[in-house]
C-alpha positions, 0 to 999 in steps of 0.5 A: 533468506527465510532462515536468515529471517528466522534468526534475526527477527524476534518473530521468526516463527512468522513467515515474512510476506515479502515473497507474497507482496513481490508476487502480487506486484509482478502479477499486477504489473503483468496484468496492467501491461497486457490489458491497459489501453495505454500500454497496448499502443503500438504504431503498427497495431491497433489497440485492444480497445480499438478492436473492440470498439470496431467490433473486430473479432479476436480471430482477425489479425492486427495486420489485416486491420492496419491494411484495411485502414480501420485504425489509425496508428498511434505514436508511443509516448516516451518517459520524458514526455510522460514525466511532467512536473505534476506526474513527478510530484504525484509519484514522489508523494506516493513513494514517500507514503508507501515507504513510511507505511511499510517502514512502520509495518516492518519496525512495529514488531521490533518496537513491540518486542523491545523491553519496556525498560528501553521504551518498547512494549515487551510483548511476546511473539504471540501478542505481536501477532495478535496486534498485527491481526487486529491492525489488519482488521481495522485497516480493512474496515477503514478502507471500506469507509474510503469511498464514502469519505472521498465522495463527501470531502473530495480526494484532495481533502482526504489526502491532506488529512490522511497525510497530516495524521502521520505524526500522531500515529508515531506519537501514539506508539511512544505513548503506548511504550511509556504506558506499558512501562508505567503499568509494567504490562503490555496487556494493560487495558490502557495500553490496549486502548492506546494501541487500538487508537494508534492502529486506527490512525495508522489505517487512516494514513493509508488513505494517502495511497488511494487518494 
């Protein structure tokens, strides 16, 4: 697959992050399954949190806890019971937000590599790598501001604003392509100004993931 990526992608020298992202998802799901109290509920065994609250040591078996009556068995919640309309709405919204963000991240190198006569930036692979590095730095700085914004405006308002600026983020890419064609230079100061603004707005849209 890596050879196919190098052949098809204009920035083939850049190793794709699909493997790193996949392993992060797998490890995160594994940790959540092993450590979250909601996933540890078992009708025949008390949860890890219950054992800690009762002061039980890790050396004592769950069977002895159940036999002594120190913990009440808990019934598992089915998917149908958990997927209430509110939860379905949240999951759908989060899926669409992540899909838009990852789609833009995947298509940006193609847009930047496309010739200026076709509406792209006509950038080189080195320039595209610099663009993505700057975008990553801006995104990291923006996420540091998220807790303060959430405390000041509230989760709902942050989510509404971060979702509303998606059209502006796409429009700025079009404006950057038009400006690069006008100046016939992807490194024009005007183009860089538009790109920095676009990267900032793009980073703000990721607040909808956290909200």
